N, CA, C, O and the ligand as a Tripos MOL2 file, in Angstrom:
@<TRIPOS>MOLECULE
protein
  305   303    77     0     0
PROTEIN
NO_CHARGES

@<TRIPOS>ATOM
      1 N           0.2210   10.8990   15.5260 N.3       1 MET1
      2 CA         -0.6910    9.9410   14.7560 C.3       1 MET1
      3 C           0.0760    8.8350   14.3070 C.2       1 MET1
      4 O           1.1600    8.9350   13.7320 O.2       1 MET1
      5 N          -0.6160    7.5910   14.6340 N.am      2 THR2
      6 CA          0.0430    6.3250   14.0980 C.3       2 THR2
      7 C          -0.3980    6.0620   12.5870 C.2       2 THR2
      8 O          -1.5770    6.1910   12.2560 O.2       2 THR2
      9 N           0.4840    5.7290   11.7870 N.am      3 HIS3
     10 CA          0.2960    5.2230   10.5450 C.3       3 HIS3
     11 C           0.2320    3.7610   10.6710 C.2       3 HIS3
     12 O           1.0920    3.1240   11.2800 O.2       3 HIS3
     13 N          -0.7920    3.2230   10.0940 N.am      4 THR4
     14 CA         -0.8230    1.7450    9.9800 C.3       4 THR4
     15 C          -0.8540    1.1300    8.4950 C.2       4 THR4
     16 O          -1.0510    1.8020    7.4830 O.2       4 THR4
     17 N          -0.6440   -0.1550    8.5260 N.am      5 CYS5
     18 CA         -0.6300   -1.0220    7.1560 C.3       5 CYS5
     19 C          -1.9430   -0.5680    6.5270 C.2       5 CYS5
     20 O          -2.9670   -0.3490    7.1730 O.2       5 CYS5
     21 N          -1.8200   -0.4520    5.2410 N.am      6 HIS6
     22 CA         -3.0560   -0.1530    4.4880 C.3       6 HIS6
     23 C          -3.8680   -1.3970    3.9980 C.2       6 HIS6
     24 O          -4.9330   -1.1940    3.4150 O.2       6 HIS6
     25 N          -3.4410   -2.6190    4.1930 N.am      7 ALA7
     26 CA         -4.0940   -3.9240    4.0140 C.3       7 ALA7
     27 C          -5.5120   -3.8470    4.6350 C.2       7 ALA7
     28 O          -5.6940   -3.2570    5.6990 O.2       7 ALA7
     29 N          -6.3900   -4.3790    4.0380 N.am      8 GLU8
     30 CA         -7.7830   -4.4810    4.6240 C.3       8 GLU8
     31 C          -7.6850   -5.2400    5.9640 C.2       8 GLU8
     32 O          -7.2420   -6.3860    6.0420 O.2       8 GLU8
     33 N          -8.1020   -4.5640    6.9460 N.am      9 GLY9
     34 CA         -8.4330   -5.0980    8.2060 C.3       9 GLY9
     35 C          -6.9640   -5.4860    8.9820 C.2       9 GLY9
     36 O          -6.9190   -6.3180    9.8880 O.2       9 GLY9
     37 N          -5.9980   -4.8900    8.5750 N.am     10 CYS10
     38 CA         -4.8480   -4.7620    9.3850 C.3      10 CYS10
     39 C          -4.4590   -3.5400    9.9830 C.2      10 CYS10
     40 O          -4.4440   -2.5050    9.3160 O.2      10 CYS10
     41 N          -4.1230   -3.5660   11.2520 N.am     11 SER11
     42 CA         -3.9140   -2.4230   11.9760 C.3      11 SER11
     43 C          -2.5480   -2.2330   12.5310 C.2      11 SER11
     44 O          -2.3380   -1.3710   13.3840 O.2      11 SER11
     45 N          -1.6000   -3.0220   12.0670 N.am     12 LYS12
     46 CA         -0.1610   -3.0770   12.4620 C.3      12 LYS12
     47 C           0.3720   -1.5830   12.1350 C.2      12 LYS12
     48 O           0.1430   -1.0250   11.0620 O.2      12 LYS12
     49 N           0.9990   -1.0960   13.0310 N.am     13 ALA13
     50 CA          1.6500    0.3050   12.8380 C.3      13 ALA13
     51 C           3.0090   -0.0090   12.0430 C.2      13 ALA13
     52 O           3.8620   -0.8430   12.3470 O.2      13 ALA13
     53 N           2.9950    0.9130   10.8900 N.am     14 VAL14
     54 CA          4.3900    0.8020   10.2440 C.3      14 VAL14
     55 C           4.6520    2.4040   10.0320 C.2      14 VAL14
     56 O           3.8130    3.3020    9.9630 O.2      14 VAL14
     57 N           6.0410    2.4800    9.9520 N.am     15 PRO15
     58 CA          6.5310    3.9580    9.4100 C.3      15 PRO15
     59 C           5.7970    4.3780    8.2680 C.2      15 PRO15
     60 O           5.5390    3.6370    7.3190 O.2      15 PRO15
     61 N           5.4090    5.7530    8.3770 N.am     16 PRO16
     62 CA          4.6380    6.4780    7.2380 C.3      16 PRO16
     63 C           5.3380    6.2170    5.7920 C.2      16 PRO16
     64 O           4.5880    6.2540    4.8160 O.2      16 PRO16
     65 N           6.3320    6.0290    5.6410 N.am     17 LYS17
     66 CA          6.7900    5.9360    4.3730 C.3      17 LYS17
     67 C           6.4720    4.6180    3.6400 C.2      17 LYS17
     68 O           6.4410    4.5350    2.4120 O.2      17 LYS17
     69 N           6.2160    3.4910    4.5690 N.am     18 TYR18
     70 CA          5.8970    2.2660    4.0070 C.3      18 TYR18
     71 C           4.3180    2.1220    4.0050 C.2      18 TYR18
     72 O           3.6140    2.6120    4.8870 O.2      18 TYR18
     73 N           3.8600    1.4390    2.9850 N.am     19 LEU19
     74 CA          2.5090    1.3580    2.5480 C.3      19 LEU19
     75 C           1.9900    0.3850    3.4830 C.2      19 LEU19
     76 O           0.9610    0.6440    4.1070 O.2      19 LEU19
     77 N           2.7090   -0.8980    3.6680 N.am     20 MET20
     78 CA          2.1790   -1.9150    4.4020 C.3      20 MET20
     79 C           3.1680   -2.4280    5.3470 C.2      20 MET20
     80 O           4.3310   -2.0240    5.3770 O.2      20 MET20
     81 N           2.5830   -3.5190    6.2840 N.am     21 CYS21
     82 CA          3.6100   -4.1390    7.2250 C.3      21 CYS21
     83 C           4.2390   -5.1310    6.4660 C.2      21 CYS21
     84 O           3.6970   -5.4300    5.4010 O.2      21 CYS21
     85 N           5.3290   -5.7380    6.8080 N.am     22 GLY22
     86 CA          6.2070   -6.6350    6.3190 C.3      22 GLY22
     87 C           5.4710   -7.7880    5.7700 C.2      22 GLY22
     88 O           5.8000   -8.2800    4.6900 O.2      22 GLY22
     89 N           4.5200   -8.2240    6.4490 N.am     23 LYS23
     90 CA          3.8420   -9.5620    6.0230 C.3      23 LYS23
     91 C           2.7650   -9.1810    4.7390 C.2      23 LYS23
     92 O           2.6020  -10.0050    3.8390 O.2      23 LYS23
     93 N           2.1760   -8.1040    4.7300 N.am     24 HIS24
     94 CA          1.3900   -7.8390    3.5960 C.3      24 HIS24
     95 C           2.1840   -7.4020    2.3060 C.2      24 HIS24
     96 O           1.8490   -7.7710    1.1800 O.2      24 HIS24
     97 N           3.3110   -6.5480    2.5730 N.am     25 TRP25
     98 CA          4.2430   -6.0980    1.5370 C.3      25 TRP25
     99 C           4.9070   -7.3850    0.9080 C.2      25 TRP25
    100 O           5.2430   -7.3820   -0.2770 O.2      25 TRP25
    101 N           5.0850   -8.4510    1.6960 N.am     26 ALA26
    102 CA          5.6580   -9.5070    0.9990 C.3      26 ALA26
    103 C           4.7320  -10.4660    0.2040 C.2      26 ALA26
    104 O           5.1740  -11.4010   -0.4620 O.2      26 ALA26
    105 N           3.3680  -10.1550    0.3260 N.am     27 MET27
    106 CA          2.4020  -10.8500   -0.4810 C.3      27 MET27
    107 C           2.1250  -10.0950   -1.8800 C.2      27 MET27
    108 O           1.4250  -10.5310   -2.7930 O.2      27 MET27
    109 N           2.7960   -8.9180   -1.8530 N.am     28 LEU28
    110 CA          2.8510   -8.3010   -3.4150 C.3      28 LEU28
    111 C           3.8930   -8.9230   -4.2870 C.2      28 LEU28
    112 O           4.9930   -9.3100   -3.8910 O.2      28 LEU28
    113 N           3.4140   -8.9860   -5.5910 N.am     29 PRO29
    114 CA          4.4490   -9.2990   -6.6250 C.3      29 PRO29
    115 C           5.4870   -8.2670   -6.6010 C.2      29 PRO29
    116 O           5.2440   -7.0920   -6.3270 O.2      29 PRO29
    117 N           6.6380   -8.7180   -6.8900 N.am     30 LEU30
    118 CA          7.7280   -7.7810   -7.0890 C.3      30 LEU30
    119 C           7.6360   -6.7090   -7.9810 C.2      30 LEU30
    120 O           8.2440   -5.6530   -7.8050 O.2      30 LEU30
    121 N           6.8670   -6.9460   -8.9750 N.am     31 SER31
    122 CA          6.6810   -6.1100  -10.0600 C.3      31 SER31
    123 C           5.7770   -4.8380   -9.2690 C.2      31 SER31
    124 O           5.9650   -3.6420   -9.4940 O.2      31 SER31
    125 N           4.9900   -5.2670   -8.5180 N.am     32 GLN32
    126 CA          3.9520   -4.3660   -8.0070 C.3      32 GLN32
    127 C           4.6390   -3.5390   -6.7250 C.2      32 GLN32
    128 O           4.1600   -2.4700   -6.3460 O.2      32 GLN32
    129 N           5.6050   -4.0400   -6.2070 N.am     33 GLN33
    130 CA          6.4760   -3.3740   -5.1110 C.3      33 GLN33
    131 C           7.2420   -2.2440   -5.8230 C.2      33 GLN33
    132 O           7.4100   -1.1340   -5.3180 O.2      33 GLN33
    133 N           7.7610   -2.6680   -7.2160 N.am     34 ARG34
    134 CA          8.6170   -1.7220   -7.8110 C.3      34 ARG34
    135 C           7.7230   -0.4880   -8.3050 C.2      34 ARG34
    136 O           8.1710    0.6570   -8.3630 O.2      34 ARG34
    137 N           6.5700   -0.7940   -8.6130 N.am     35 GLU35
    138 CA          5.7360    0.3200   -9.1530 C.3      35 GLU35
    139 C           5.4350    1.2760   -7.9690 C.2      35 GLU35
    140 O           5.4740    2.4930   -8.1510 O.2      35 GLU35
    141 N           5.1160    0.7090   -6.6790 N.am     36 ILE36
    142 CA          4.7870    1.5720   -5.5710 C.3      36 ILE36
    143 C           5.9580    2.3600   -5.5160 C.2      36 ILE36
    144 O           5.7810    3.5730   -5.6300 O.2      36 ILE36
    145 N           7.0780    1.9630   -5.3730 N.am     37 TRP37
    146 CA          8.5860    2.8000   -5.0870 C.3      37 TRP37
    147 C           8.7910    3.6190   -6.2840 C.2      37 TRP37
    148 O           9.3770    4.6870   -6.1030 O.2      37 TRP37
    149 N           8.3970    3.3030   -7.5530 N.am     38 ARG38
    150 CA          8.4340    4.1320   -8.5860 C.3      38 ARG38
    151 C           7.9130    5.4190   -8.5550 C.2      38 ARG38
    152 O           8.4960    6.4230   -8.9670 O.2      38 ARG38
    153 N           6.4960    5.3590   -7.9220 N.am     39 HIS39
    154 CA          5.8260    6.3010   -7.7420 C.3      39 HIS39
    155 C           5.8030    7.0940   -6.4270 C.2      39 HIS39
    156 O           5.1050    8.1030   -6.3190 O.2      39 HIS39
    157 N           6.5160    6.6630   -5.5000 N.am     40 TYR40
    158 CA          6.6720    7.1680   -4.2330 C.3      40 TYR40
    159 C           7.5580    8.4070   -4.4380 C.2      40 TYR40
    160 O           8.4860    8.4390   -5.2450 O.2      40 TYR40
    161 N           7.1850    9.4490   -3.6190 N.am     41 ARG41
    162 CA          7.8650   10.6680   -3.7190 C.3      41 ARG41
    163 C           8.2430   10.9740   -2.1350 C.2      41 ARG41
    164 O           7.3890   11.1560   -1.2680 O.2      41 ARG41
    165 N           9.6070   10.9980   -1.9210 N.am     42 PRO42
    166 CA          9.9580   11.3610   -0.4760 C.3      42 PRO42
    167 C           9.3250   12.5060   -0.0730 C.2      42 PRO42
    168 O           9.3040   13.5090   -0.7870 O.2      42 PRO42
    169 N           8.7160   12.4420    1.1940 N.am     43 GLY43
    170 CA          8.1560   13.7050    1.7460 C.3      43 GLY43
    171 C           6.5080   13.7420    1.5150 C.2      43 GLY43
    172 O           5.7610   14.5540    2.0610 O.2      43 GLY43
    173 N           6.1020   12.7030    0.6010 N.am     44 GLN44
    174 CA          4.6820   12.8180    0.3870 C.3      44 GLN44
    175 C           4.0480   12.3130    1.6270 C.2      44 GLN44
    176 O           2.8900   12.7130    1.7540 O.2      44 GLN44
    177 N           4.5000   11.5120    2.6220 N.am     45 GLU45
    178 CA          3.7080   11.2400    3.7130 C.3      45 GLU45
    179 C           3.7040   12.3520    4.7790 C.2      45 GLU45
    180 O           2.9100   12.3150    5.7180 O.2      45 GLU45
    181 N           4.6120   13.3520    4.6190 N.am     46 VAL46
    182 CA          4.5360   14.3760    5.4690 C.3      46 VAL46
    183 C           3.6120   15.5150    4.9180 C.2      46 VAL46
    184 O           2.8370   16.0770    5.6930 O.2      46 VAL46
    185 N           3.6730   15.8540    3.6440 N.am     47 ASP47
    186 CA          2.7100   16.8010    3.1470 C.3      47 ASP47
    187 C           1.3550   16.1950    2.7910 C.2      47 ASP47
    188 O           0.4230   16.9120    2.4290 O.2      47 ASP47
    189 N           1.2510   14.8580    2.8960 N.am     48 LYS48
    190 CA         -0.0370   14.2600    2.4770 C.3      48 LYS48
    191 C          -0.5860   14.4210    1.1950 C.2      48 LYS48
    192 O          -1.7870   14.4370    0.9250 O.2      48 LYS48
    193 N           0.4140   14.5460    0.3730 N.am     49 ARG49
    194 CA         -0.0300   14.8610   -1.3240 C.3      49 ARG49
    195 C           0.6790   13.7940   -2.0620 C.2      49 ARG49
    196 O           1.6390   14.1180   -2.7610 O.2      49 ARG49
    197 N           0.3470   12.6680   -1.9910 N.am     50 PRO50
    198 CA          0.9490   11.5190   -2.7880 C.3      50 PRO50
    199 C           0.3730   11.9600   -4.2680 C.2      50 PRO50
    200 O          -0.5660   12.7450   -4.4000 O.2      50 PRO50
    201 N           1.0360   11.3740   -5.3020 N.am     51 SER51
    202 CA          0.5750   11.6240   -6.6540 C.3      51 SER51
    203 C          -0.7130   10.7530   -6.9490 C.2      51 SER51
    204 O          -1.0390    9.8110   -6.2270 O.2      51 SER51
    205 N          -1.3420   11.1070   -7.9500 N.am     52 ILE52
    206 CA         -2.4740   10.3450   -8.5760 C.3      52 ILE52
    207 C          -1.9250    8.8900   -8.7970 C.2      52 ILE52
    208 O          -2.5670    7.9100   -8.4210 O.2      52 ILE52
    209 N          -0.7370    8.7960   -9.4080 N.am     53 ASP53
    210 CA         -0.1900    7.7180   -9.8820 C.3      53 ASP53
    211 C           0.0130    6.7670   -8.5790 C.2      53 ASP53
    212 O          -0.4170    5.6160   -8.4950 O.2      53 ASP53
    213 N           0.6770    7.3950   -7.6750 N.am     54 TYR54
    214 CA          0.8540    6.7390   -6.4170 C.3      54 TYR54
    215 C          -0.5270    5.9070   -5.8000 C.2      54 TYR54
    216 O          -0.6720    4.7210   -5.5040 O.2      54 TYR54
    217 N          -1.3050    6.8740   -5.7560 N.am     55 LEU55
    218 CA         -2.6980    6.3930   -5.3020 C.3      55 LEU55
    219 C          -3.3600    5.2600   -6.0650 C.2      55 LEU55
    220 O          -4.0330    4.3460   -5.5870 O.2      55 LEU55
    221 N          -3.0690    5.4660   -7.2570 N.am     56 ARG56
    222 CA         -3.6440    4.2860   -8.0800 C.3      56 ARG56
    223 C          -2.9840    2.9400   -8.0510 C.2      56 ARG56
    224 O          -3.5980    1.8860   -8.2190 O.2      56 ARG56
    225 N          -1.5700    3.0470   -7.8060 N.am     57 VAL57
    226 CA         -0.9470    1.7290   -7.7530 C.3      57 VAL57
    227 C          -1.0910    1.1100   -6.4620 C.2      57 VAL57
    228 O          -1.1070   -0.1100   -6.2990 O.2      57 VAL57
    229 N          -1.2150    2.1150   -5.3860 N.am     58 MET58
    230 CA         -1.4780    1.7750   -4.0670 C.3      58 MET58
    231 C          -2.7740    1.1070   -3.9140 C.2      58 MET58
    232 O          -2.8540    0.1610   -3.1310 O.2      58 MET58
    233 N          -3.8600    1.5240   -4.6190 N.am     59 LYS59
    234 CA         -5.3010    0.7800   -4.6110 C.3      59 LYS59
    235 C          -5.1670   -0.6780   -5.1340 C.2      59 LYS59
    236 O          -5.6880   -1.6540   -4.5950 O.2      59 LYS59
    237 N          -4.3910   -0.6960   -6.2670 N.am     60 ILE60
    238 CA         -4.1600   -1.9880   -6.8630 C.3      60 ILE60
    239 C          -3.4590   -2.8980   -5.9150 C.2      60 ILE60
    240 O          -3.7340   -4.0960   -5.8430 O.2      60 ILE60
    241 N          -2.4530   -2.2510   -5.1090 N.am     61 ALA61
    242 CA         -1.6570   -3.2480   -4.3750 C.3      61 ALA61
    243 C          -2.6620   -3.5930   -3.0900 C.2      61 ALA61
    244 O          -2.6960   -4.7450   -2.6580 O.2      61 ALA61
    245 N          -3.3660   -2.6870   -2.5820 N.am     62 VAL62
    246 CA         -4.2850   -3.0360   -1.3490 C.3      62 VAL62
    247 C          -5.1930   -4.1810   -1.8790 C.2      62 VAL62
    248 O          -5.5050   -5.1800   -1.2310 O.2      62 VAL62
    249 N          -5.5880   -3.8800   -3.2060 N.am     63 ASP63
    250 CA         -6.8570   -4.9680   -3.6290 C.3      63 ASP63
    251 C          -5.8340   -6.3550   -3.9230 C.2      63 ASP63
    252 O          -6.3570   -7.4280   -3.6230 O.2      63 ASP63
    253 N          -4.7810   -6.3980   -4.3420 N.am     64 LEU64
    254 CA         -4.1600   -7.7030   -4.6620 C.3      64 LEU64
    255 C          -3.9850   -8.3890   -3.2880 C.2      64 LEU64
    256 O          -4.1630   -9.6060   -3.2370 O.2      64 LEU64
    257 N          -3.6660   -7.7400   -2.2240 N.am     65 VAL65
    258 CA         -3.4940   -8.3120   -0.7950 C.3      65 VAL65
    259 C          -4.8040   -8.7490   -0.2830 C.2      65 VAL65
    260 O          -4.8850   -9.7850    0.3770 O.2      65 VAL65
    261 N          -5.9370   -7.9500   -0.5730 N.am     66 ALA66
    262 CA         -7.2600   -8.3960   -0.2670 C.3      66 ALA66
    263 C          -7.8050   -9.7210   -0.8700 C.2      66 ALA66
    264 O          -8.3990  -10.6180   -0.2720 O.2      66 ALA66
    265 N          -7.4940   -9.6530   -2.1060 N.am     67 ARG67
    266 CA         -7.8810  -10.8240   -2.8730 C.3      67 ARG67
    267 C          -7.0330  -12.3150   -2.3010 C.2      67 ARG67
    268 O          -7.5280  -13.4320   -2.1500 O.2      67 ARG67
    269 N          -5.6790  -11.8960   -2.0710 N.am     68 ALA68
    270 CA         -4.8060  -13.0960   -1.6050 C.3      68 ALA68
    271 C          -5.3650  -13.4790   -0.2290 C.2      68 ALA68
    272 O          -5.2230  -14.6340    0.1720 O.2      68 ALA68
    273 N          -5.9430  -12.6320    0.4460 N.am     69 GLU69
    274 CA         -6.3560  -13.0740    1.7930 C.3      69 GLU69
    275 C          -7.7620  -13.5090    1.6760 C.2      69 GLU69
    276 O          -8.3210  -14.0510    2.6290 O.2      69 GLU69
    277 N          -8.2740  -13.3280    0.7100 N.am     70 GLY70
    278 CA         -9.6940  -13.8430    0.4470 C.3      70 GLY70
    279 C         -10.7770  -12.9090    0.7690 C.2      70 GLY70
    280 O         -11.9410  -13.3050    0.8380 O.2      70 GLY70
    281 N         -10.3900  -11.4690    1.0050 N.am     71 HIS71
    282 CA        -11.4250  -10.6820    0.8880 C.3      71 HIS71
    283 C         -12.0410  -10.4200   -0.3910 C.2      71 HIS71
    284 O         -11.5270  -10.7930   -1.4460 O.2      71 HIS71
    285 N         -13.2640   -9.7100   -0.3150 N.am     72 GLN72
    286 CA        -13.7130   -9.5620   -1.7190 C.3      72 GLN72
    287 C         -12.9900   -8.6820   -2.6280 C.2      72 GLN72
    288 O         -12.9090   -8.9340   -3.8300 O.2      72 GLN72
    289 N         -12.3980   -7.5290   -2.0190 N.am     73 GLY73
    290 CA        -11.6730   -6.6180   -2.7910 C.3      73 GLY73
    291 C         -12.5750   -5.6410   -3.4790 C.2      73 GLY73
    292 O         -13.7860   -5.8090   -3.3310 O.2      73 GLY73
    293 N         -12.1120   -4.5510   -4.2810 N.am     74 SER74
    294 CA        -12.9650   -3.5440   -4.7120 C.3      74 SER74
    295 C         -12.6760   -3.1760   -6.0590 C.2      74 SER74
    296 O         -13.2010   -2.1680   -6.5310 O.2      74 SER74
    297 N         -11.7680   -4.0000   -6.8430 N.am     75 LEU75
    298 CA        -11.3320   -3.5170   -8.0940 C.3      75 LEU75
    299 C         -12.3130   -3.5660   -9.1360 C.2      75 LEU75
    300 O         -12.4040   -2.6730   -9.9790 O.2      75 LEU75
    301 N         -13.1820   -4.7600   -9.1040 N.am     76 LEU76
    302 CA        -14.1160   -4.7770  -10.1680 C.3      76 LEU76
    303 C         -15.6440   -4.7120   -9.5860 C.2      76 LEU76
    304 O         -16.6000   -4.7170  -10.3610 O.2      76 LEU76
    305 ZN         -0.6850   -5.4270    7.1380 Zn       77 ZN77
@<TRIPOS>BOND
     1     1     2 1
     2     2     3 1
     3     3     4 2
     4     3     5 am
     5     5     6 1
     6     6     7 1
     7     7     8 2
     8     7     9 am
     9     9    10 1
    10    10    11 1
    11    11    12 2
    12    11    13 am
    13    13    14 1
    14    14    15 1
    15    15    16 2
    16    15    17 am
    17    17    18 1
    18    18    19 1
    19    19    20 2
    20    19    21 am
    21    21    22 1
    22    22    23 1
    23    23    24 2
    24    23    25 am
    25    25    26 1
    26    26    27 1
    27    27    28 2
    28    27    29 am
    29    29    30 1
    30    30    31 1
    31    31    32 2
    32    31    33 am
    33    33    34 1
    34    34    35 1
    35    35    36 2
    36    35    37 am
    37    37    38 1
    38    38    39 1
    39    39    40 2
    40    39    41 am
    41    41    42 1
    42    42    43 1
    43    43    44 2
    44    43    45 am
    45    45    46 1
    46    46    47 1
    47    47    48 2
    48    47    49 am
    49    49    50 1
    50    50    51 1
    51    51    52 2
    52    51    53 am
    53    53    54 1
    54    54    55 1
    55    55    56 2
    56    55    57 am
    57    57    58 1
    58    58    59 1
    59    59    60 2
    60    59    61 am
    61    61    62 1
    62    62    63 1
    63    63    64 2
    64    63    65 am
    65    65    66 1
    66    66    67 1
    67    67    68 2
    68    67    69 am
    69    69    70 1
    70    70    71 1
    71    71    72 2
    72    71    73 am
    73    73    74 1
    74    74    75 1
    75    75    76 2
    76    75    77 am
    77    77    78 1
    78    78    79 1
    79    79    80 2
    80    79    81 am
    81    81    82 1
    82    82    83 1
    83    83    84 2
    84    83    85 am
    85    85    86 1
    86    86    87 1
    87    87    88 2
    88    87    89 am
    89    89    90 1
    90    90    91 1
    91    91    92 2
    92    91    93 am
    93    93    94 1
    94    94    95 1
    95    95    96 2
    96    95    97 am
    97    97    98 1
    98    98    99 1
    99    99   100 2
   100    99   101 am
   101   101   102 1
   102   102   103 1
   103   103   104 2
   104   103   105 am
   105   105   106 1
   106   106   107 1
   107   107   108 2
   108   107   109 am
   109   109   110 1
   110   110   111 1
   111   111   112 2
   112   111   113 am
   113   113   114 1
   114   114   115 1
   115   115   116 2
   116   115   117 am
   117   117   118 1
   118   118   119 1
   119   119   120 2
   120   119   121 am
   121   121   122 1
   122   122   123 1
   123   123   124 2
   124   123   125 am
   125   125   126 1
   126   126   127 1
   127   127   128 2
   128   127   129 am
   129   129   130 1
   130   130   131 1
   131   131   132 2
   132   131   133 am
   133   133   134 1
   134   134   135 1
   135   135   136 2
   136   135   137 am
   137   137   138 1
   138   138   139 1
   139   139   140 2
   140   139   141 am
   141   141   142 1
   142   142   143 1
   143   143   144 2
   144   143   145 am
   145   145   146 1
   146   146   147 1
   147   147   148 2
   148   147   149 am
   149   149   150 1
   150   150   151 1
   151   151   152 2
   152   151   153 am
   153   153   154 1
   154   154   155 1
   155   155   156 2
   156   155   157 am
   157   157   158 1
   158   158   159 1
   159   159   160 2
   160   159   161 am
   161   161   162 1
   162   162   163 1
   163   163   164 2
   164   163   165 am
   165   165   166 1
   166   166   167 1
   167   167   168 2
   168   167   169 am
   169   169   170 1
   170   170   171 1
   171   171   172 2
   172   171   173 am
   173   173   174 1
   174   174   175 1
   175   175   176 2
   176   175   177 am
   177   177   178 1
   178   178   179 1
   179   179   180 2
   180   179   181 am
   181   181   182 1
   182   182   183 1
   183   183   184 2
   184   183   185 am
   185   185   186 1
   186   186   187 1
   187   187   188 2
   188   187   189 am
   189   189   190 1
   190   190   191 1
   191   191   192 2
   192   191   193 am
   193   193   194 1
   194   194   195 1
   195   195   196 2
   196   195   197 am
   197   197   198 1
   198   198   199 1
   199   199   200 2
   200   199   201 am
   201   201   202 1
   202   202   203 1
   203   203   204 2
   204   203   205 am
   205   205   206 1
   206   206   207 1
   207   207   208 2
   208   207   209 am
   209   209   210 1
   210   210   211 1
   211   211   212 2
   212   211   213 am
   213   213   214 1
   214   214   215 1
   215   215   216 2
   216   215   217 am
   217   217   218 1
   218   218   219 1
   219   219   220 2
   220   219   221 am
   221   221   222 1
   222   222   223 1
   223   223   224 2
   224   223   225 am
   225   225   226 1
   226   226   227 1
   227   227   228 2
   228   227   229 am
   229   229   230 1
   230   230   231 1
   231   231   232 2
   232   231   233 am
   233   233   234 1
   234   234   235 1
   235   235   236 2
   236   235   237 am
   237   237   238 1
   238   238   239 1
   239   239   240 2
   240   239   241 am
   241   241   242 1
   242   242   243 1
   243   243   244 2
   244   243   245 am
   245   245   246 1
   246   246   247 1
   247   247   248 2
   248   247   249 am
   249   249   250 1
   250   250   251 1
   251   251   252 2
   252   251   253 am
   253   253   254 1
   254   254   255 1
   255   255   256 2
   256   255   257 am
   257   257   258 1
   258   258   259 1
   259   259   260 2
   260   259   261 am
   261   261   262 1
   262   262   263 1
   263   263   264 2
   264   263   265 am
   265   265   266 1
   266   266   267 1
   267   267   268 2
   268   267   269 am
   269   269   270 1
   270   270   271 1
   271   271   272 2
   272   271   273 am
   273   273   274 1
   274   274   275 1
   275   275   276 2
   276   275   277 am
   277   277   278 1
   278   278   279 1
   279   279   280 2
   280   279   281 am
   281   281   282 1
   282   282   283 1
   283   283   284 2
   284   283   285 am
   285   285   286 1
   286   286   287 1
   287   287   288 2
   288   287   289 am
   289   289   290 1
   290   290   291 1
   291   291   292 2
   292   291   293 am
   293   293   294 1
   294   294   295 1
   295   295   296 2
   296   295   297 am
   297   297   298 1
   298   298   299 1
   299   299   300 2
   300   299   301 am
   301   301   302 1
   302   302   303 1
   303   303   304 2
@<TRIPOS>SUBSTRUCTURE
     1 MET1         2 RESIDUE 1 A MET
     2 THR2         6 RESIDUE 1 A THR
     3 HIS3        10 RESIDUE 1 A HIS
     4 THR4        14 RESIDUE 1 A THR
     5 CYS5        18 RESIDUE 1 A CYS
     6 HIS6        22 RESIDUE 1 A HIS
     7 ALA7        26 RESIDUE 1 A ALA
     8 GLU8        30 RESIDUE 1 A GLU
     9 GLY9        34 RESIDUE 1 A GLY
    10 CYS10       38 RESIDUE 1 A CYS
    11 SER11       42 RESIDUE 1 A SER
    12 LYS12       46 RESIDUE 1 A LYS
    13 ALA13       50 RESIDUE 1 A ALA
    14 VAL14       54 RESIDUE 1 A VAL
    15 PRO15       58 RESIDUE 1 A PRO
    16 PRO16       62 RESIDUE 1 A PRO
    17 LYS17       66 RESIDUE 1 A LYS
    18 TYR18       70 RESIDUE 1 A TYR
    19 LEU19       74 RESIDUE 1 A LEU
    20 MET20       78 RESIDUE 1 A MET
    21 CYS21       82 RESIDUE 1 A CYS
    22 GLY22       86 RESIDUE 1 A GLY
    23 LYS23       90 RESIDUE 1 A LYS
    24 HIS24       94 RESIDUE 1 A HIS
    25 TRP25       98 RESIDUE 1 A TRP
    26 ALA26      102 RESIDUE 1 A ALA
    27 MET27      106 RESIDUE 1 A MET
    28 LEU28      110 RESIDUE 1 A LEU
    29 PRO29      114 RESIDUE 1 A PRO
    30 LEU30      118 RESIDUE 1 A LEU
    31 SER31      122 RESIDUE 1 A SER
    32 GLN32      126 RESIDUE 1 A GLN
    33 GLN33      130 RESIDUE 1 A GLN
    34 ARG34      134 RESIDUE 1 A ARG
    35 GLU35      138 RESIDUE 1 A GLU
    36 ILE36      142 RESIDUE 1 A ILE
    37 TRP37      146 RESIDUE 1 A TRP
    38 ARG38      150 RESIDUE 1 A ARG
    39 HIS39      154 RESIDUE 1 A HIS
    40 TYR40      158 RESIDUE 1 A TYR
    41 ARG41      162 RESIDUE 1 A ARG
    42 PRO42      166 RESIDUE 1 A PRO
    43 GLY43      170 RESIDUE 1 A GLY
    44 GLN44      174 RESIDUE 1 A GLN
    45 GLU45      178 RESIDUE 1 A GLU
    46 VAL46      182 RESIDUE 1 A VAL
    47 ASP47      186 RESIDUE 1 A ASP
    48 LYS48      190 RESIDUE 1 A LYS
    49 ARG49      194 RESIDUE 1 A ARG
    50 PRO50      198 RESIDUE 1 A PRO
    51 SER51      202 RESIDUE 1 A SER
    52 ILE52      206 RESIDUE 1 A ILE
    53 ASP53      210 RESIDUE 1 A ASP
    54 TYR54      214 RESIDUE 1 A TYR
    55 LEU55      218 RESIDUE 1 A LEU
    56 ARG56      222 RESIDUE 1 A ARG
    57 VAL57      226 RESIDUE 1 A VAL
    58 MET58      230 RESIDUE 1 A MET
    59 LYS59      234 RESIDUE 1 A LYS
    60 ILE60      238 RESIDUE 1 A ILE
    61 ALA61      242 RESIDUE 1 A ALA
    62 VAL62      246 RESIDUE 1 A VAL
    63 ASP63      250 RESIDUE 1 A ASP
    64 LEU64      254 RESIDUE 1 A LEU
    65 VAL65      258 RESIDUE 1 A VAL
    66 ALA66      262 RESIDUE 1 A ALA
    67 ARG67      266 RESIDUE 1 A ARG
    68 ALA68      270 RESIDUE 1 A ALA
    69 GLU69      274 RESIDUE 1 A GLU
    70 GLY70      278 RESIDUE 1 A GLY
    71 HIS71      282 RESIDUE 1 A HIS
    72 GLN72      286 RESIDUE 1 A GLN
    73 GLY73      290 RESIDUE 1 A GLY
    74 SER74      294 RESIDUE 1 A SER
    75 LEU75      298 RESIDUE 1 A LEU
    76 LEU76      302 RESIDUE 1 A LEU
    77 ZN77       305 GROUP 0 **** ****
C-alpha cells in the first residue's frame, strides 16, 4: 500500500514515517515540525498505532498547511 502526503488534496507518495511530502512539510513552522517528531514513535507506521498526541499535532499540521494553501481547514 502506498502512503501519501497528508496535506489536503495532495497525493504525492512519501515514505510512511514522513507525514507530508517535502513541499508541504516545508510549509510548517519549525516549531510544528519539532512537535511532530517529538510525538513520533518509531514503528507507529507499522503497527498503525500512533499516539493520541501524535494524531493531535498531525491534525494541527494538516490544518496549518490547508490554511496556508487557502483551503478552509477544519480546526474551527
Ligand atoms: Zn504534499
